[in-house]
RODO-2510 file (C-alpha; in nm, 4 decimals, decimal comma):
residues 377
     n   res          X          Y          Z
     1     m     3,6642    -5,5946    -0,0543
     2     a     4,0448    -5,5326    -0,0294
     3     t     4,2334    -5,6504     0,2960
     4     a     4,3744    -5,3927     0,5010
     5     a     4,7359    -5,4187     0,5793
     6     i     4,7125    -5,2256     0,9019
     7     f     4,8279    -5,4599     1,1589
     8     t     5,1956    -5,3394     1,1332
     9     p     5,2047    -4,9660     0,9757
    10     s     5,4192    -4,9462     0,6575
    11     k     5,7731    -4,7970     0,7619
    12     a     5,7445    -4,4297     0,6826
    13     a     6,0262    -4,2066     0,5384
    14     r     6,2140    -4,0111     0,8075
    15     p     6,0928    -3,6410     0,8011
    16     t     6,3062    -3,4328     0,5332
    17     f     6,1249    -3,0984     0,6407
    18     e     6,3269    -2,8318     0,8294
    19     p     6,1221    -2,7547     1,1552
    20     d     6,0077    -2,4144     1,2046
    21     i     6,1323    -2,4423     1,5676
    22     q     6,5053    -2,4916     1,5265
    23     g     6,6751    -2,7551     1,7566
    24     a     6,3060    -2,8265     1,9159
    25     t     6,2476    -3,1502     1,6984
    26     m     6,5132    -3,4371     1,7575
    27     t     6,6820    -3,3092     2,0578
    28     v     6,5378    -3,3903     2,3887
    29     h     6,4899    -3,0802     2,6055
    30     g     6,5398    -3,2026     2,9502
    31     t     6,4672    -3,5329     3,0710
    32     e     6,2506    -3,4956     3,3831
    33     s     5,8919    -3,6399     3,3840
    34     f     5,6075    -3,4095     3,3133
    35     d     5,5617    -3,1740     3,5873
    36     p     5,2443    -2,9678     3,5956
    37     k     5,4025    -2,6851     3,7852
    38     k     5,6651    -2,6567     3,5390
    39     h     5,4882    -2,7424     3,1989
    40     i     5,1243    -2,6272     3,2275
    41     k     5,0952    -2,2364     3,1436
    42     f     4,7072    -2,2183     3,1613
    43     t     4,4898    -1,9001     3,0943
    44     p     4,1227    -1,9582     3,0810
    45     p     3,9754    -1,8995     2,7092
    46     s     3,8118    -1,5583     2,6280
    47     k     3,5099    -1,7520     2,5192
    48     v     3,3503    -2,0918     2,5263
    49     y     3,0703    -2,1223     2,2794
    50     t     2,7622    -2,3432     2,3719
    51     m     2,5658    -2,5835     2,1199
    52     k     2,2867    -2,3421     2,1330
    53     e     2,5188    -2,0545     2,0090
    54     i     2,6111    -2,2486     1,7179
    55     g     2,2480    -2,3416     1,6334
    56     l     2,2467    -2,7198     1,7584
    57     p     2,0102    -2,8543     2,0054
    58     e     2,1136    -2,7797     2,3595
    59     d     2,0550    -3,1700     2,4625
    60     t     2,2823    -3,2625     2,1642
    61     g     2,6061    -3,4494     2,2843
    62     v     2,7299    -3,4982     2,6452
    63     s     2,7970    -3,1299     2,7395
    64     p     2,6116    -2,7957     2,6525
    65     v     2,9607    -2,6873     2,5375
    66     a     3,0285    -2,6734     2,1852
    67     v     3,3802    -2,5150     2,1297
    68     s     3,6368    -2,2924     2,3000
    69     e     3,8501    -2,0074     2,1669
    70     p     4,2194    -2,0915     2,1765
    71     f     4,3789    -2,0489     2,5197
    72     p     4,7295    -2,1081     2,6565
    73     l     4,7761    -2,4407     2,8170
    74     f     5,1529    -2,5494     2,7740
    75     t     5,4914    -2,3823     2,8424
    76     t     5,7663    -2,3824     2,5549
    77     e     5,9511    -2,6478     2,7148
    78     a     5,6577    -2,8906     2,7350
    79     i     5,5919    -2,8430     2,3633
    80     y     5,9846    -2,9094     2,2668
    81     r     5,9611    -3,2250     2,4603
    82     m     5,6337    -3,3247     2,2835
    83     r     5,7831    -3,2452     1,9530
    84     a     6,1075    -3,4408     2,0335
    85     e     5,9135    -3,7662     2,1063
    86     v     5,6487    -3,7391     1,8084
    87     l     5,8885    -3,6581     1,5546
    88     s     6,1513    -3,9424     1,6540
    89     e     6,2658    -4,2050     1,4203
    90     a     6,0749    -4,4791     1,6234
    91     v     5,7484    -4,2893     1,5777
    92     w     5,7846    -4,2091     1,2006
    93     d     5,9242    -4,5738     1,1365
    94     n     5,6195    -4,7638     1,3361
    95     c     5,3337    -4,5220     1,3805
    96     q     5,2411    -4,3132     1,0600
    97     y     4,9429    -4,3350     0,8728
    98     s     4,7578    -4,1610     0,5969
    99     s     4,3855    -4,1483     0,4690
   100     n     4,1643    -3,9550     0,2177
   101     l     4,0942    -3,7141     0,5059
   102     a     4,4703    -3,6400     0,5999
   103     q     4,7799    -3,7085     0,4211
   104     c     5,0137    -3,7448     0,7420
   105     q     4,9177    -3,8736     1,0808
   106     l     5,1110    -4,0103     1,3613
   107     r     4,9098    -4,2430     1,6213
   108     g     4,9358    -4,5055     1,8731
   109     f     5,2937    -4,3872     1,9910
   110     a     5,1903    -4,3454     2,3632
   111     p     5,3283    -4,4389     2,6187
   112     e     5,5954    -4,6672     2,4307
   113     y     5,7560    -4,4046     2,2436
   114     a     5,6227    -4,0821     2,4143
   115     p     5,6151    -4,1161     2,7778
   116     f     5,6093    -3,7359     2,8418
   117     v     5,3135    -3,7079     2,6111
   118     y     5,1314    -3,9768     2,7972
   119     d     5,1956    -3,8319     3,1269
   120     t     5,0965    -3,5008     3,0097
   121     w     4,7460    -3,6055     2,9097
   122     k     4,6839    -3,8456     3,2093
   123     s     4,8073    -3,5759     3,4611
   124     p     4,5005    -3,5175     3,6872
   125     e     4,5755    -3,1312     3,6406
   126     t     4,5556    -3,1375     3,2911
   127     l     4,2454    -3,3465     3,3041
   128     a     4,0878    -3,0918     3,5296
   129     i     4,1630    -2,8049     3,3030
   130     i     4,0032    -2,9842     3,0059
   131     s     3,7162    -3,0854     3,1886
   132     k     3,6237    -2,7667     3,3353
   133     i     3,6231    -2,6084     2,9688
   134     a     3,4193    -2,8863     2,8397
   135     g     3,1680    -2,8711     3,1282
   136     v     3,1800    -3,2329     3,1908
   137     d     3,4280    -3,4673     3,3978
   138     l     3,6478    -3,6194     3,1362
   139     v     3,8959    -3,8887     3,0950
   140     t     4,1317    -3,9727     2,7957
   141     e     3,9460    -4,1867     2,5587
   142     m     4,1956    -4,4757     2,5565
   143     d     4,5762    -4,4788     2,5182
   144     f     4,6076    -4,5408     2,1586
   145     e     4,4444    -4,2014     2,1261
   146     i     4,6599    -4,0110     2,3386
   147     g     4,8291    -3,7731     2,0931
   148     h     4,7058    -3,8293     1,7480
   149     v     4,9280    -3,5967     1,5416
   150     n     4,8340    -3,4036     1,2088
   151     i     5,1188    -3,2900     1,0088
   152     s     5,1248    -3,0734     0,6923
   153     v     5,4465    -2,9565     0,5608
   154     k     5,5660    -2,7434     0,2387
   155     s     5,8871    -2,6088     0,1090
   156     e     6,0086    -2,2493     0,1234
   157     k     5,9364    -2,2183    -0,2439
   158     q     5,5749    -2,3202    -0,1810
   159     k     5,5164    -2,0911     0,1026
   160     a     5,6505    -1,7804    -0,0880
   161     e     5,4163    -1,8762    -0,3726
   162     e     5,1134    -1,9046    -0,1539
   163     l     5,1958    -1,5734     0,0160
   164     i     5,2378    -1,4097    -0,3311
   165     a     4,8858    -1,5355    -0,4259
   166     f     4,7393    -1,4381    -0,1217
   167     a     4,8636    -1,0756    -0,1438
   168     e     4,7378    -1,0660    -0,5059
   169     k     4,3867    -1,2095    -0,4262
   170     t     4,3544    -0,9735    -0,1315
   171     s     4,4431    -0,6878    -0,3201
   172     t     4,2073    -0,7765    -0,6163
   173     e     3,9140    -0,8187    -0,3444
   174     a     3,9883    -0,5028    -0,2065
   175     d     3,9717    -0,3277    -0,5283
   176     e     3,6407    -0,5095    -0,6217
   177     g     3,5053    -0,4689    -0,2684
   178     i     3,4650    -0,8286    -0,2151
   179     a     3,4708    -0,9446     0,1409
   180     g     3,6491    -1,2773     0,2644
   181     c     3,9078    -1,4989     0,1087
   182     p     3,7555    -1,8471     0,0811
   183     w     4,0535    -1,9759    -0,1411
   184     e     4,2227    -2,1552     0,1422
   185     d     3,9343    -2,3746     0,1912
   186     d     3,9978    -2,5571    -0,1254
   187     k     4,2596    -2,7884     0,0156
   188     p     4,2192    -2,8257     0,3819
   189     i     4,4520    -3,0187     0,6152
   190     v     4,1813    -3,2613     0,7282
   191     d     3,8669    -3,2473     0,5268
   192     w     3,5006    -3,2173     0,6710
   193     h     3,4202    -3,4821     0,9480
   194     t     3,3025    -3,5583     1,2752
   195     d     3,5402    -3,6957     1,5223
   196     s     3,4966    -4,0540     1,6555
   197     y     3,4997    -3,9428     2,0225
   198     p     3,3098    -3,7040     2,2094
   199     f     3,5493    -3,4373     2,3245
   200     v     3,9107    -3,3470     2,1736
   201     c     4,1537    -3,0999     2,2752
   202     v     4,3766    -2,9661     1,9651
   203     t     4,7061    -2,8478     2,0607
   204     m     4,9449    -2,6493     1,8260
   205     l     5,2971    -2,7861     1,8299
   206     s     5,4232    -2,5277     1,5519
   207     d     5,5705    -2,2014     1,5741
   208     c     5,2579    -1,9851     1,4278
   209     t     5,4315    -1,6334     1,4405
   210     t     5,4095    -1,5725     1,0568
   211     m     5,1024    -1,8225     0,9773
   212     i     4,8060    -1,6632     0,7993
   213     g     4,4824    -1,9077     0,8366
   214     g     4,4773    -2,2371     0,9929
   215     e     4,1376    -2,1972     1,1451
   216     t     3,9214    -2,4876     1,2513
   217     a     3,5817    -2,4392     1,0301
   218     l     3,2540    -2,5598     1,2182
   219     r     2,9367    -2,6209     1,0475
   220     t     2,6513    -2,4776     1,2380
   221     g     2,3022    -2,6077     1,2807
   222     n     2,1967    -2,3849     0,9997
   223     g     2,4632    -2,4971     0,7668
   224     a     2,6582    -2,1825     0,7978
   225     v     3,0414    -2,2082     0,8585
   226     l     3,2123    -2,0576     1,1820
   227     k     3,5485    -2,0295     1,1802
   228     v     3,7301    -2,0657     1,5182
   229     r     4,1001    -1,8983     1,4769
   230     g     4,3923    -2,1357     1,5086
   231     p     4,5847    -2,1662     1,8405
   232     q     4,9429    -2,0382     1,8701
   233     m     5,2099    -2,2758     1,9946
   234     g     5,1518    -2,3958     2,3121
   235     c     4,7805    -2,3248     2,2998
   236     a     4,4864    -2,5413     2,2587
   237     v     4,1061    -2,5528     2,1376
   238     v     3,8317    -2,7769     2,3076
   239     l     3,5971    -2,9122     2,0806
   240     q     3,2802    -3,1600     2,1155
   241     g     3,3824    -3,2897     1,7869
   242     r     3,1742    -3,5927     1,7704
   243     y     2,8684    -3,4029     1,7236
   244     i     2,9913    -3,1019     1,5141
   245     e     3,1009    -3,1178     1,1543
   246     h     3,4460    -2,9441     1,1086
   247     q     3,7566    -2,9237     0,9175
   248     a     4,0900    -2,8042     0,9599
   249     l     4,1964    -2,5414     0,7153
   250     r     4,5413    -2,4861     0,5713
   251     a     4,7693    -2,2137     0,6709
   252     l     5,0087    -1,9840     0,4874
   253     g     5,3365    -1,8189     0,6011
   254     a     5,5010    -2,1342     0,7394
   255     t     5,6503    -2,4571     0,6250
   256     e     5,4987    -2,6783     0,8771
   257     r     5,1692    -2,7015     1,0799
   258     i     5,1797    -2,9558     1,3416
   259     t     4,8780    -3,0323     1,5803
   260     m     4,8363    -3,2852     1,8393
   261     v     4,4633    -3,3924     1,8861
   262     t     4,3966    -3,5918     2,2098
   263     s     4,0576    -3,7612     2,2542
   264     f     3,8209    -3,7755     2,5682
   265     r     3,5000    -3,9452     2,6949
   266     p     3,2744    -3,8749     2,9897
   267     r     3,4367    -4,0274     3,3260
   268     c     3,0805    -4,1103     3,4428
   269     p     2,9623    -4,4434     3,3170
   270     t     2,5888    -4,3596     3,3374
   271     l     2,6350    -4,0838     3,0578
   272     p     2,6000    -4,1978     2,6833
   273     d     2,9290    -4,3339     2,5181
   274     d     2,8465    -4,2360     2,1503
   275     t     3,1994    -4,3435     2,0542
   276     v     3,2351    -4,4902     1,6857
   277     l     3,5216    -4,5970     1,4990
   278     t     3,4514    -4,4965     1,1609
   279     t     3,7342    -4,2380     1,1226
   280     v     3,9827    -4,4226     1,3189
   281     r     3,9541    -4,8079     1,2020
   282     p     4,1481    -4,7445     0,8758
   283     i     4,4306    -4,5524     1,0212
   284     s     4,4907    -4,7735     1,3236
   285     n     4,6647    -5,0994     1,4441
   286     l     4,3104    -5,2905     1,4615
   287     s     4,4269    -5,5513     1,7255
   288     e     4,5220    -5,2765     1,9599
   289     l     4,2332    -5,0528     1,8785
   290     y     3,9807    -5,3209     1,9289
   291     l     4,1363    -5,4396     2,2349
   292     q     4,1482    -5,0818     2,4149
   293     f     3,8119    -5,0026     2,2878
   294     s     3,6791    -5,3275     2,4336
   295     e     3,8329    -5,2966     2,7686
   296     y     3,7075    -4,9606     2,8566
   297     r     3,3668    -5,0317     2,7142
   298     l     3,3275    -5,3639     2,9168
   299     e     3,4432    -5,1434     3,2380
   300     i     3,1677    -4,9075     3,1655
   301     l     2,9179    -5,2064     3,1600
   302     e     3,0641    -5,3628     3,4615
   303     e     3,0133    -5,0477     3,6713
   304     r     2,6619    -5,0089     3,5174
   305     i     2,5687    -5,3771     3,6238
   306     r     2,7441    -5,3298     3,9735
   307     d     2,5232    -5,0123     4,0128
   308     m     2,2141    -5,2186     3,9195
   309     l     2,3266    -5,5153     4,1636
   310     k     2,3379    -5,2620     4,4287
   311     t     1,9966    -5,1186     4,3574
   312     l     1,8268    -5,4702     4,3469
   313     r     1,9869    -5,5822     4,6707
   314     e     1,8845    -5,2388     4,8461
   315     t     1,5262    -5,3156     4,7017
   316     k     1,5274    -5,6620     4,8723
   317     r     1,6518    -5,5609     5,2022
   318     s     1,4002    -5,2986     5,1987
   319     g     1,1179    -5,5279     5,1422
   320     k     1,0177    -5,3484     4,8271
   321     k     0,8931    -5,4678     4,5041
   322     v     1,1298    -5,4915     4,1970
   323     n     1,0638    -5,2059     3,9477
   324     t     1,0021    -5,4554     3,6617
   325     a     0,9868    -5,1941     3,3808
   326     s     1,2921    -4,9918     3,4971
   327     l     1,4899    -5,3319     3,5080
   328     k     1,3771    -5,4138     3,1760
   329     k     1,4630    -5,0548     3,0442
   330     f     1,8257    -5,1042     3,1916
   331     l     1,8591    -5,4322     3,0106
   332     k     1,7468    -5,3048     2,6863
   333     e     1,9775    -5,0330     2,7159
   334     q     2,2714    -5,2312     2,7785
   335     e     2,1892    -5,4662     2,5008
   336     k     2,2086    -5,1554     2,2675
   337     f     2,5281    -5,0713     2,4186
   338     l     2,6740    -5,4176     2,3353
   339     a     2,5275    -5,4273     1,9922
   340     h     2,6875    -5,0825     1,9306
   341     m     3,0254    -5,1970     2,0376
   342     n     2,9856    -5,5276     1,8150
   343     k     2,8877    -5,3176     1,5174
   344     e     3,1890    -5,0834     1,5389
   345     m     3,4386    -5,3683     1,5339
   346     i     3,4259    -5,4641     1,1923
   347     e     3,6110    -5,7669     1,0671
   348     d     3,9907    -5,7064     1,0024
   349     d     3,9685    -5,8164     0,6360
   350     q     3,6845    -5,5563     0,5683
   351     v     3,8867    -5,2644     0,6824
   352     v     4,0463    -5,1005     0,3863
   353     q     4,3615    -4,9124     0,5016
   354     g     4,3323    -4,5149     0,4596
   355     a     3,9623    -4,5263     0,3229
   356     i     3,7051    -4,3314     0,5517
   357     d     3,3676    -4,3130     0,3935
   358     d     3,1219    -4,0347     0,4761
   359     s     2,9045    -4,2102     0,7335
   360     h     3,0596    -4,0058     0,9931
   361     l     2,8913    -3,6948     0,8777
   362     l     2,5836    -3,5980     1,0123
   363     d     2,3716    -3,5870     0,7187
   364     h     2,4529    -3,9586     0,6779
   365     r     2,3668    -4,0596     1,0365
   366     k     2,1393    -4,3506     1,0127
   367     d     1,7695    -4,3191     1,1569
   368     g     1,8508    -3,9422     1,1869
   369     q     1,8759    -3,9887     1,5397
   370     k     2,0119    -3,7074     1,7705
   371     a     2,2578    -3,8058     2,0416
   372     k     2,0879    -3,7039     2,3480
   373     r     2,2347    -3,5994     2,6719
   374     a     2,0662    -3,8199     2,9197
   375     r     2,1605    -4,0365     3,2350
   376     l     2,0586    -4,3925     3,2608
   377     d     1,7794    -4,4919     3,4966
***
């Protein structure tokens, strides 16, 4: 198998597109640090769908919550600051990746090149909002995954041609009495996939005033497709993406669609961590990804072992017998935890840059096992 040259991302050309938000890309709007009172503009989502409502088992995943409707999260100034950092020359030169799922992605830039973005997602106020919507206390997955950015751009000519085609198709369907307009599904921005991490928050960094489409499509339990409308600039969607197949549909009426995807995992060490690296290994600095993945997983293991030690010592002090069956169950679970961790860290020379296989899709899950929401004994 070919060796992946992913330790140092290949230099990317500077962005040549004209940003929809004029003056908001390369010019820093303010220099102060993230201030939740100034930069958060939160309004609760109008609807939060449960796993049961989209036809999936209620005990799938780490929370009953599946996905939220878009909701306002950040001020315009905060979005300008994020754009200034993620579209900077340093990020484009050092942090751009592409894959068969998405053509242009920016990753691994915080905190070195994007301190404002880093502080935004590490803020206790931001974490509290995302956790409340998700129905479980969350923390950011790891620093490398703070602010994964998906970018889709087109020329003014392409934009105009698509709008004309859309109008003609809409008119034809109206004349023929055909409902729906599925043509935009043919070339999604990000194809069908499940995320590597339990929860994500997808934030819109583009002006969507004239945008048509751009929804997130979810595959429900019965195989049907549910579309969640795309967020406006500064708005976000929370999704339990590890357990739901989804894709980002392309949009019309704008020359750019830039979204920031920030990943989260449960704070509680006794909840399952079903993180996989399938969709991120081929688009990452492997050394940094494996280091951070190992660090937080070993910290979880450390906390679990400390809890078990405390239980064993309390058992001894109270003069009770050790529950051998419970202890062996705990050890078996930690063996599985370490085995899974080892399995996800594939040797560097076996990872092909940009090549993501379909093992992340639910239909291809080995053993057919569902991820159950359960605490460890």
